C-alpha positions in Angstrom: -56.9 -1.9 -33.3 -60.1 -3.9 -33.5 -61.3 -6.1 -30.7 -61.5 -9.8 -31.3 -64.9 -11.0 -32.3 -66.3 -14.1 -30.6 -68.8 -16.0 -32.6 -71.5 -18.2 -31.1 -70.7 -21.9 -31.8 -73.1 -24.2 -30.1 -75.0 -25.0 -27.0 -76.5 -28.0 -25.3 -78.4 -28.8 -22.1 -75.9 -30.3 -19.6 -78.2 -30.9 -16.6 -81.8 -31.1 -15.8 -83.6 -30.3 -12.5 -83.9 -33.3 -10.3 -85.4 -34.2 -6.9 -83.8 -36.4 -4.3 -86.7 -38.2 -2.7 -84.6 -39.8 0.1 -83.4 -36.4 1.4 -86.4 -34.3 0.1 -83.9 -32.1 -1.7 -84.4 -30.3 -5.0 -81.3 -30.4 -7.2 -81.1 -27.4 -9.5 -79.8 -27.7 -13.1 -77.2 -25.0 -12.6 -73.6 -25.7 -13.5 -71.0 -25.2 -10.8 -67.9 -26.0 -12.7 -66.7 -26.9 -16.2 -63.3 -28.4 -17.0 -61.9 -29.2 -20.4 -60.2 -32.5 -21.0 -57.7 -33.7 -23.5 -58.8 -33.6 -27.2 -58.9 -36.9 -29.1 -59.3 -37.3 -32.9 -60.6 -33.7 -33.3 -63.3 -34.2 -30.6 -63.5 -32.0 -27.5 -64.2 -33.5 -24.1 -65.4 -31.7 -21.0 -66.6 -32.4 -17.4 -69.5 -30.4 -16.0 -71.1 -30.6 -12.6 -74.1 -29.3 -10.7 -74.5 -29.8 -6.9 -74.7 -33.6 -7.0 -74.0 -35.1 -10.5 -70.9 -34.9 -12.7 -71.2 -35.6 -16.5 -68.5 -36.4 -19.1 -69.3 -34.9 -22.5 -68.0 -35.4 -26.0 -68.4 -32.5 -28.5 -67.6 -33.1 -32.1 -68.4 -31.9 -35.6 -70.5 -34.3 -37.7 -71.5 -34.0 -41.3 -75.2 -33.5 -41.9 -77.0 -36.4 -43.7 -79.9 -35.5 -45.9 -82.5 -37.6 -47.8 -81.9 -37.1 -51.5 -84.6 -39.4 -53.0 -87.5 -41.2 -51.5 -88.2 -43.7 -54.3 -91.9 -43.2 -53.8 -94.6 -41.4 -55.7 -97.6 -40.4 -53.5 -99.8 -40.0 -56.6 -99.4 -43.8 -57.2 -100.5 -44.8 -53.8 -102.0 -48.3 -53.4 -105.8 -48.5 -53.5 -107.4 -51.4 -51.5 -104.0 -53.1 -51.0 -103.2 -53.1 -54.8 -100.9 -50.5 -56.5 -102.7 -48.4 -59.0 -101.9 -49.3 -62.6 -100.1 -52.5 -61.8 -100.5 -55.5 -63.9 -99.7 -59.0 -63.0 -97.3 -60.7 -65.4 -96.4 -64.3 -64.5 -95.1 -64.5 -60.9 -94.3 -60.7 -60.5 -95.2 -57.3 -61.8 -93.8 -53.8 -61.7 -95.6 -50.8 -60.1 -95.7 -47.4 -61.8 -93.0 -46.0 -59.4 -90.5 -48.7 -60.1 -91.2 -51.1 -57.3 -91.5 -54.9 -57.8 -94.8 -56.5 -56.9 -94.6 -59.8 -55.1 -96.9 -62.6 -56.1 -98.8 -62.0 -52.8 -99.7 -58.5 -54.0 -97.3 -56.4 -51.7 -94.5 -54.4 -53.2 -90.9 -54.9 -52.0 -89.5 -52.4 -49.5 -87.6 -49.5 -51.1 -85.4 -47.5 -48.7 -84.8 -43.7 -49.1 -81.5 -42.6 -50.5 -79.4 -40.8 -47.8 -76.4 -38.7 -48.9 -73.8 -36.9 -46.7 -73.6 -33.2 -47.4 -70.7 -30.8 -46.9 -72.5 -29.1 -44.1 -71.3 -29.8 -40.5 -73.0 -29.4 -37.1 -71.7 -29.8 -33.6 -73.2 -32.7 -31.6 -72.8 -33.2 -27.9 -72.9 -36.7 -26.5 -73.0 -37.6 -22.8 -70.5 -40.4 -22.4 -70.7 -41.0 -18.7 -72.6 -39.9 -15.6 -70.8 -39.8 -12.2 -73.5 -39.6 -9.5 -74.4 -40.6 -5.9 -70.9 -40.0 -4.4 -71.3 -36.8 -2.5 -73.5 -36.1 0.5 -72.9 -32.3 0.2 -72.8 -29.9 -2.7 -70.0 -30.3 -5.2 -68.0 -27.0 -5.3 -65.1 -28.0 -7.7 -63.8 -30.6 -10.1 -60.3 -30.9 -11.6 -58.9 -33.2 -14.2 -55.5 -34.8 -13.8 -52.5 -34.4 -16.0 -52.4 -38.2 -16.6 -55.6 -37.8 -18.7 -57.2 -40.7 -16.9 -58.4 -39.4 -13.5 -60.1 -36.4 -12.0 -61.2 -35.2 -8.5 -64.5 -33.8 -7.2 -64.8 -31.9 -4.0 -67.7 -31.0 -1.7 -67.7 -29.3 1.7 -66.1 -32.2 3.6 -64.7 -34.7 1.2 -62.6 -35.0 -2.0 -63.1 -38.1 -4.2 -60.9 -39.5 -6.9 -62.5 -40.8 -10.1 -61.4 -42.7 -13.2 -62.9 -41.3 -16.4 -63.7 -44.8 -17.6 -65.5 -45.9 -14.4 -68.6 -44.1 -13.4 -69.9 -46.3 -10.6 -66.9 -46.2 -8.2 -64.7 -43.5 -6.7 -62.1 -43.3 -4.0 -62.3 -40.9 -1.0 -58.8 -39.4 -0.6 -59.6 -36.4 1.7 -62.1 -36.5 4.5 -62.3 -33.6 7.0 -65.6 -34.6 8.6 -65.3 -34.8 12.4 -66.8 -37.5 14.4 -69.1 -35.0 16.0 -70.4 -32.4 13.6 -70.5 -29.8 16.5 -66.7 -29.9 16.3 -66.6 -28.8 12.7 -64.5 -25.6 12.3 -63.8 -25.4 8.6 -65.0 -26.8 5.3 -63.4 -27.4 1.9 -64.0 -24.6 -0.6 -62.0 -25.6 -3.7 -59.6 -28.3 -5.0 -57.2 -28.4 -7.9 -54.7 -30.9 -9.4 -51.2 -29.9 -10.1 -50.8 -29.1 -13.9 -47.9 -31.6 -14.4 -47.5 -33.7 -11.3 -50.3 -36.3 -11.3 -49.7 -37.2 -7.6 -50.0 -33.6 -6.2 -53.2 -31.6 -5.5 -54.1 -28.6 -3.4 -57.3 -27.7 -1.6 -58.5 -24.6 0.2 -60.6 -24.1 3.3 -63.0 -21.6 4.7 -60.3 -20.6 7.3 -58.1 -19.1 4.5 -55.6 -22.0 4.4 -54.3 -24.0 1.4 -53.1 -27.5 1.9 -50.8 -29.3 -0.6 -51.4 -33.1 -0.7 -49.2 -35.9 -2.1 -51.2 -39.0 -3.1 -48.1 -41.2 -2.7 -48.1 -40.8 1.1 -51.3 -42.7 1.9 -54.6 -43.8 0.4 -56.4 -41.4 2.7 -54.6 -38.1 2.8 -55.3 -37.2 6.5 -52.1 -35.1 6.7 -50.8 -32.5 4.2 -47.3 -32.1 2.8 -47.3 -28.3 3.0 -49.6 -25.7 4.5 -50.1 -22.1 3.3 -51.8 -19.8 5.6 -51.6 -16.2 6.8 -51.5 -15.8 10.6 -53.8 -13.3 12.2 -52.4 -10.4 14.2 -53.2 -10.6 17.9 -56.5 -8.8 18.7 -57.5 -8.4 15.1 -60.1 -11.2 15.1 -63.7 -10.1 14.7 -67.1 -11.4 13.6 -66.3 -10.9 9.9 -62.7 -12.3 10.1 -63.7 -15.9 9.0 -66.0 -14.6 6.3 -63.4 -12.4 4.7 -60.6 -15.0 5.0 -62.6 -17.8 3.4 -61.0 -18.8 0.0 -63.5 -19.2 -2.8 -61.1 -20.6 -5.5 -57.5 -21.6 -6.1 -55.5 -22.0 -9.4 -52.1 -23.4 -10.1 -49.8 -21.4 -12.5 -48.8 -23.0 -15.8 -45.5 -24.2 -14.4 -47.0 -25.4 -11.1 -44.7 -23.3 -8.9 -47.3 -20.8 -7.7 -50.8 -21.0 -6.4 -53.2 -18.1 -6.9 -56.0 -17.9 -4.4 -59.0 -15.6 -4.1 -60.8 -14.7 -0.9 -63.5 -12.2 -0.2 -61.4 -9.0 -0.8 -57.9 -10.0 -2.1 -55.9 -12.2 -4.4 -52.9 -13.9 -3.0 -50.0 -15.7 -4.7 -48.3 -18.6 -2.8 -45.1 -20.3 -3.8 
């Protein structure tokens, strides 16, 4: 009858505020999307993004190392370059704290003893940074079922990335018109199919969802399937496009259905 209790585990700073001097644009540190990737050797991996920069993080438990012994006695500190109480005997002598004194008068270096305790702590390490690939704000990221690639989408483009390559991406969807005055809709969300690595879907501000097959062409100008709800004649108003705009989409676990969310409703497409 008790509710599950969620315990705080860890936190880390993913993004810092930046400033784009070329466009005079302030980039906030807010996180737009987080996607978990496949675990490897007990370590968790995730992708996080703000408006412009995507980061690939590795989070794992590490055993805490502590200094057990310093091999140094502060009370026997050297005075005028010579250890107190040391006596020269032949070519070398011993200091009161166990060090060996060289003929030149300087003791040998003694390193502290470090031991690994049973305590563990979670450490986050930024493995890669994917930046400078989007002119507009990133609204979604989605990792692929192949475990090697992921996509990032902004208002007008969708880019395909390899997790191991941070300085190059491939533009697979581009809805930017030649004349920006002819722009009628923007991309609002994009999602990979949960099991088919060649299939993805993206939604638009007009309330439509397009299914894309990457095997058709390098630049997916045409869609394989279109999901949209036709308006009734005479029902269009000033708020129609605002209400119809899809804010997010999600595939079901089996990949047969797509759940979409607009301003007022949830819709299931199949």
